[in-house]
C-alpha positions in Angstrom: -0.3 0.2 0.0 1.6 3.5 -0.8 1.9 5.9 1.6 0.1 9.4 1.3 2.0 12.5 2.7 0.2 15.7 2.8 0.7 19.0 4.4 1.3 22.8 3.8 4.7 24.2 2.8 5.2 27.9 3.1 7.3 29.9 0.4 8.9 32.6 2.8 11.7 35.1 1.7 12.1 38.7 1.5 10.1 41.0 -1.0 10.9 40.4 -4.9 13.0 37.1 -4.4 10.8 34.7 -6.6 8.3 33.3 -4.3 5.3 34.0 -6.6 6.8 32.9 -9.6 7.6 29.7 -8.0 4.4 29.1 -7.0 3.0 29.5 -10.6 5.7 27.3 -11.9 5.1 24.4 -8.9 1.4 24.4 -9.7 1.6 25.1 -13.6 -0.9 27.4 -14.0 -0.7 31.1 -12.8 -2.3 31.9 -9.2 0.1 34.7 -7.8 0.5 37.7 -9.6 4.1 38.6 -10.7 5.8 41.8 -11.3 9.4 43.2 -10.8 7.9 45.3 -7.9 8.4 44.7 -3.8 5.3 44.0 -2.0 3.2 42.9 -5.1 1.9 39.7 -3.1 -0.5 41.0 -0.5 -2.0 38.1 0.6 -1.4 34.8 1.7 -2.3 32.6 -1.3 -2.5 28.7 -1.3 -1.7 26.6 -4.2 -2.5 22.7 -4.2 -0.3 20.1 -5.6 -1.5 16.6 -5.4 1.1 13.7 -6.9 0.5 10.3 -7.2 2.1 10.0 -3.4 1.5 13.2 -1.8 -0.7 16.8 -1.7 1.2 19.6 -0.9 -0.2 22.9 0.0 1.9 25.4 -0.7 1.8 29.0 1.2 2.5 32.0 -1.1 3.2 34.6 1.7 4.2 38.5 1.0 8.1 39.4 1.3 8.9 39.9 4.9 10.7 43.8 4.7 11.9 46.2 7.2 11.0 49.5 5.7 7.9 51.0 5.6 5.4 51.9 8.7 2.1 52.2 7.2 -0.6 49.9 8.2 -0.5 48.4 4.8 3.3 47.4 5.5 2.3 46.0 9.1 -0.3 43.9 7.8 2.4 42.3 5.1 4.5 41.4 7.8 2.1 39.9 10.2 0.2 37.7 7.1 3.5 36.5 6.2 4.7 35.5 9.8 1.4 34.2 10.8 1.9 31.4 8.7 4.6 29.8 11.0 2.3 28.6 13.8 0.6 26.4 11.3 2.6 25.2 8.1 4.7 21.6 8.2 7.6 23.2 6.1 9.2 26.1 5.2 10.6 26.8 1.9 13.1 30.1 2.6 14.0 31.6 -1.0 16.8 33.6 -0.9 18.4 34.9 -4.2 22.1 33.4 -5.8 24.8 35.1 -4.9 23.0 38.3 -2.8 22.2 38.5 1.1 20.4 41.4 2.4 19.3 42.8 6.1 16.0 41.5 5.2 17.2 38.0 4.4 18.7 38.2 7.8 15.5 39.5 9.4 13.8 36.4 7.5 16.5 34.2 9.3 16.0 35.2 12.4 12.1 34.9 12.3 12.5 31.3 11.9 14.8 30.6 14.9 11.7 29.6 16.7 10.3 27.2 14.1 10.7 23.4 14.9 9.8 21.7 11.7 12.0 21.0 8.4 13.3 24.1 6.7 14.6 23.9 2.6 16.8 26.6 1.4 16.0 27.0 -1.9 18.5 29.2 -3.9 16.6 31.0 -6.6 17.8 32.9 -9.8 20.6 30.8 -10.1 20.6 31.4 -13.9 21.7 34.9 -13.7 25.0 33.6 -12.2 27.1 32.8 -15.7 30.2 31.1 -13.5 28.6 28.6 -11.6 31.8 27.9 -9.7 30.6 31.3 -7.7 27.6 29.3 -5.9 29.5 26.8 -4.1 31.0 29.0 -1.4 27.6 30.7 -1.4 25.8 28.0 -0.8 28.8 27.0 2.2 28.0 30.1 3.7 24.3 30.0 3.9 24.4 26.4 4.8 26.5 27.7 8.0 23.9 30.1 9.1 21.6 27.6 10.2 20.6 23.6 10.0 18.7 22.7 6.9 16.9 19.8 5.6 18.0 20.2 2.3 19.6 22.9 -0.2 18.2 23.2 -3.7 19.5 25.7 -5.9 17.0 26.4 -8.8 15.6 28.8 -11.4 12.0 29.7 -10.9 11.5 31.7 -13.8 12.6 28.4 -16.4 11.7 25.9 -14.0 14.9 24.6 -13.5 15.6 22.0 -10.8 11.9 22.8 -9.7 11.0 19.5 -9.8 13.8 18.1 -7.4 12.4 21.0 -5.1 8.8 19.4 -5.2 10.4 16.1 -4.6 12.5 17.1 -1.4 9.1 19.0 0.2 7.2 15.9 -1.0 9.1 14.0 1.4 9.0 15.9 4.3 5.6 16.3 4.8 3.6 14.3 7.3 1.9 10.9 6.4 -1.9 11.2 6.0 -4.6 11.7 4.0 -5.6 14.6 1.2 -6.3 17.5 2.6 -8.5 18.9 -0.5 -9.8 17.1 -3.8 -7.4 16.0 -6.1 -8.6 18.3 -8.6 -8.5 21.4 -6.5 -5.6 23.9 -7.2 -6.7 26.8 -5.0 -8.6 27.7 -2.2 -8.8 31.5 -3.4 -12.0 32.3 -5.0 -12.5 33.7 -8.2 -13.5 36.9 -7.3 -10.2 37.3 -5.2 -8.2 36.3 -8.8 -10.1 38.8 -10.7 -8.8 41.4 -8.1 -5.4 40.3 -8.0 -5.1 40.2 -11.9 -6.1 43.7 -12.3 -3.8 44.9 -9.2 -1.2 42.8 -11.4 -1.5 44.9 -15.0 -1.9 48.2 -13.0 1.5 47.5 -11.2 3.4 46.2 -14.5 1.9 49.5 -16.7 2.4 52.1 -14.3 5.7 50.7 -12.8 7.3 53.4 -10.4 4.0 55.7 -10.6 2.0 54.6 -7.6 1.4 50.6 -7.6 1.4 50.6 -3.4 -1.1 53.6 -3.6 -3.9 51.4 -5.2 -5.9 48.4 -4.4 -8.5 46.6 -6.6 -12.2 45.8 -5.1 -14.9 43.8 -6.9 -18.1 45.2 -6.4 -20.0 42.6 -8.9 -19.1 39.1 -10.0 -22.0 37.7 -11.5 -21.5 34.0 -13.2 -23.9 33.8 -16.3 -23.1 29.9 -17.3 -20.5 30.9 -20.0 -19.8 34.3 -19.2 -18.3 35.8 -16.1 -19.8 39.6 -15.7 -17.4 41.3 -13.3 -17.4 45.2 -12.1 -14.2 46.4 -10.3 -13.1 49.5 -8.8 -9.4 50.5 -8.2 -8.9 52.3 -5.3 -6.3 55.3 -4.7 -5.7 57.7 -1.9 -5.6 61.2 -3.9 -7.4 62.8 -6.7 -4.3 63.4 -8.8 -3.8 59.8 -8.7 -6.8 59.0 -10.2 -5.7 60.6 -13.3 -2.8 59.0 -13.6 -4.8 55.2 -13.2 -7.1 56.3 -16.4 -4.4 58.0 -18.3 -4.8 60.5 -21.3 -8.0 59.7 -22.9 -8.8 56.6 -20.8 -5.8 54.8 -22.3 -4.2 53.1 -19.4 -7.3 51.6 -17.9 -8.4 50.2 -21.2 -5.4 48.7 -22.0 -5.3 47.4 -17.9 -8.9 46.0 -18.5 -8.0 44.3 -21.6 -5.0 42.3 -20.3 -6.4 41.3 -17.0 -9.8 40.5 -18.9 -7.7 38.0 -21.4 -5.9 36.0 -18.2 -9.2 36.0 -16.5 -10.7 34.1 -19.6 -7.8 31.9 -19.7 -7.8 31.5 -15.8 -12.0 31.0 -15.6 -12.1 29.2 -19.0 -15.1 31.3 -20.1 -15.9 34.6 -21.7 -15.1 37.8 -19.4 -16.9 41.2 -19.4 -15.0 43.6 -17.4 -15.8 47.1 -16.2 -13.5 48.8 -14.6 -14.0 52.2 -12.0 -11.4 54.2 -10.0 -12.5 56.0 -6.9 -10.6 58.2 -4.2 -10.4 56.8 -0.7 -8.0 59.2 1.2 -5.3 57.2 3.3 -6.7 53.5 2.7 -3.1 52.0 3.4 -2.6 53.4 6.7 -6.1 52.8 7.9 -6.8 49.3 9.6 -10.4 49.8 9.1 -10.1 50.4 5.3 -7.8 47.8 5.0 -10.1 44.9 6.6 -13.1 46.2 4.6 -10.8 46.0 1.6 -10.3 42.7 2.0 -6.7 42.6 4.1 -7.6 40.2 6.4 -4.9 37.8 8.3 -6.2 34.3 7.0 -5.0 31.3 5.3 -7.9 31.1 3.0 -8.0 34.1 1.1 
């Protein structure tokens, strides 16, 4: 009789180290939004991978960071740290040949975690001279005891399958936690909001990604059509014009790209309408954050 293992594996690390890219690669589908900016991930997102002898529930987390004292920053750190209370395994991502103060902060947070920790060294594809990796890996391995050290490149999948097998072996023996066909606990409403925010983050680049969030006001499932009404919340009137763009060009392009991604993910046609509204100081208001869906939870 085949022994089945099942449990939760947290993807933990500083901002922009590749946690969401790794989750999407492991699941084989886009669940977590990605952008070349810190704090793109703002919620705990579960990705479920069912293998012949294991079910791994990956927990993607916001990047742990030290700068920024606004309520949103505090929420991101709380959300990331809270997963250590219930996961079975931690996959700690660091970037190849790069060690920062924020990496050191993550290391300190792992001090009290008694379960297995896998060190995943990401972005090795960016290192032309691979001989430079060995001293770096030795240096990291001396910082604490790791169950395994796995160099990988999440962007192209190099050695990601090896990481998956390592995690599966470390999970406790037990029954499956979710149906075999399920890949996430996130709702379509949540995923729709995240896809719109991803397009805004990528198109606006340095202008104001941290000052905006997205709320789905209506999500109507009409068979082969999903009818979605979304609001982009900004903090100042001047930001509203930036999001809309000249003659509405930016918002139209955001809507087009987000709709195409939604149709692939939801496997049906999408009718998307998007508005931009002002809610002053939402990112530094705990009550506003809760009303906009920023709650510490393992089930977004």
